[in-house]
N, C-alpha and C positions, 0 to 999 in steps of 0.2 A: 729362582729368587721370588717369583710370584707365589709359589707354594709356601715358602717360608714366611712371606709377608702375610698370607692368609692365616697361617697358624698363629703368628704373633698377634694379628688383629683379633682373632677369636679369643685369645687368652688375655690380652692386655687392653683391647678396645681401640687401639690406634697404632699406626706404624709410621716411623720416620726413618728414612735411609740416611746414612752418613757416608759421604764420598763426593765424587765429582758430579755436580748437577748436570753437566752437559752429557756425560756418559749414562746417567740414570734417568733422565727426564722422560724417556720413552715408556717407563713403567707406570707413569701417572700417579706417583706417590710423592709426598713431600721429601725433599732432599736438603740436607745441610752439608755444607762444605766443612771439612776439618778445620777447626780453629788454629791448630798447630800442625801443619802438614808434615809428612815424613815420619810420623811417630807410630805408624801402624795401628793396631787395635787399641792401644793405650790412648792414643790421640782421638780415635773415634769415640771411645767410651767417655773420655773427658768432654768432648764436644756435645755428646748426647746429654750428659748429666747437667752441663751448664745451660743447655737450652730447655731442659725439661721443667715443667711446673709441678711435677709430682715428686714425692720423696723417693719412692721405689721405682726402678726402671728396668725393664726386661731388655736384655741385650742378646741377640742371636746372630751368629754368622750367616751369611747368605748362602754358604756352600754346604748346608746340612739338609739335604732333601728328604730325610725321613723324620725330621723333628715333628712332634705332634702337639696339637693344642692341649691335649690332656697332660702331657709331660710339662709343658710350659705353665699350665695352671697349677700343677703341683709345686713348681719352683716358686711361683708368686705366693701361693698359700704358705709355704714354708718360710719365705722371706718375711711376710707380715707377722709371723709368730716368733721370728728369730731375733736374737740380740746382736747377731753378726751384721756387718755392713755389706756383706756379699754372700749370696747363696747361689751355689753353682751345681749344675748337674755333675754327677760323678761318672768318670770314664770307667770302663770295665775293670781297670786296675785300682779304682778308688780315688784317683787323682781328680782334682777339680777341673772342669772344662770351662775356662773363663769366658768363652764366647757362646755359652748357653747358660746364662746366669742372670740374676737379679741384683742390681747394685743400688745402694742407698746413696743419696746425694752427699752423705757424710764422707764418701770416698773421694770427693773432689780434691781436698788438700793432699792426700796421699798420691793421687794421680798426678797432680801438678808438680809435686816434689820429684816423683819418679821421672817425669818427662824432662824436667829441668836437669836432672842428674843423668839422663840418657839410660835409665834402667827401664827398659820397655818390655821385658818378658812378662807377659800377663800371668802365667802360672806362679811366678815368684811374687808378683804384686798382690795377687789375691790371698796368698799365704800370709803376707805382711798385714793384710786387712782382716785377718782372722776369719777366713772363709768357712762357711758351713756347706756340706755337700748333701745332695739328695740323689739317691740311686734312681737311675732311669734305665730302660731297656737299652742294651748296647747299640742296637740299630739306630736309635734316636740320634746318636752322635756321629753317625756316618758322615765323613767329610769327603766331598767330591769336587775336584778341581780340574780334571782333565777328561778328554773323551774316553781314554782307557779306564779311568776310575769310574766314569759313568756306566760304561759297559759292564764292569765288574759289579757295580751297585745294582744295576737292573737285573743281572742274572741271579743275584743273591736275595732280592726282595720279591715277595709274591706279587703277581701282576696287578692285583687290585690296590696294592700299597704304592706302586710307583707311578 
């Protein structure tokens, strides 16, 4: 989580975590509690956009240990030039990765409606928002949640990158 926070800080200038402040306080970063609990990433993104003072907001899942500041800067630069409300990293198969993306505050009404209607699948929501995708190296989007996945990730990534 600290590595991801450093990459986000390097690209966007600041980091705010969304989640349980009690569970995350040890990281020494600002933490916002979900405004609408139980809505998964859609609720977290909604909370982040409501709290933000900026139009464009970088959202990155904490379980992407190979995300790079360079890739995040590419997303931000693409967003600032885009007419889309969401610019996401493209997975190897070309699908948008909604948890490595830049969201404009204009997404708030769509997120609010989706949460109200219990349509919480982010890949579907970003398509509704007219997402643009940016190709990134496949390793950037590696998702690690378990000790077994971590072992697999470490064995696949050169030592200096892990």
